[in-house]
N, C-alpha and C positions, 0 to 999 in steps of 0.2 A: 426199379429199384433193386437192389441185391438182399438177400434174404436177410443176412446177416444186419444188414440197415433196419430191416422191417423192427427184428428181432430187438435191437439196441434200445430204438425209440420206442417200442411198447414197454419195454423194461424202465426206459425212463419214465413214461406216463405211470406205470403201476409205482414208482419210486415218489413221485408226486403226489400221486393220491392217496399213496399210504394203504393201498389194498391192492389184491388183484383184479384185474381186469377179464380175470374168467369167469369172475363172479356174476351171476343173473342180475342181481340187484344193483351192483356197480355200473353193467352195462344201462340198467334202466334207467337210472340216475342219470347217467352221461346222456342217454338219450334225449331225456325230459331237458336237461340243462341246456343241451343244442338248441332242441327244438324252442324254447323259451327264448333264445338269444336271437334264432331266425326270425320268428313272431314280431319279436320288439324292433327289429331291422325293417320288416317291410311295414311296420306303423308307422316307422319313422321316414319311412322312403314315400308312402301314400300320405303322409300329413304333409312334406315338404311339396309334392306335387298339386296338392290344393290351392 
């Protein structure tokens, strides 16, 4: 992926979030939100497997 593409996508993320993604608090919040989604998906898969 080209450097400019990465910069553009990061800038679009910041616009969507309304905050800088260089902030430690923002990064922590994003990590926790993604982790929550991953765990929810794992629970769904485990439930369907039963």
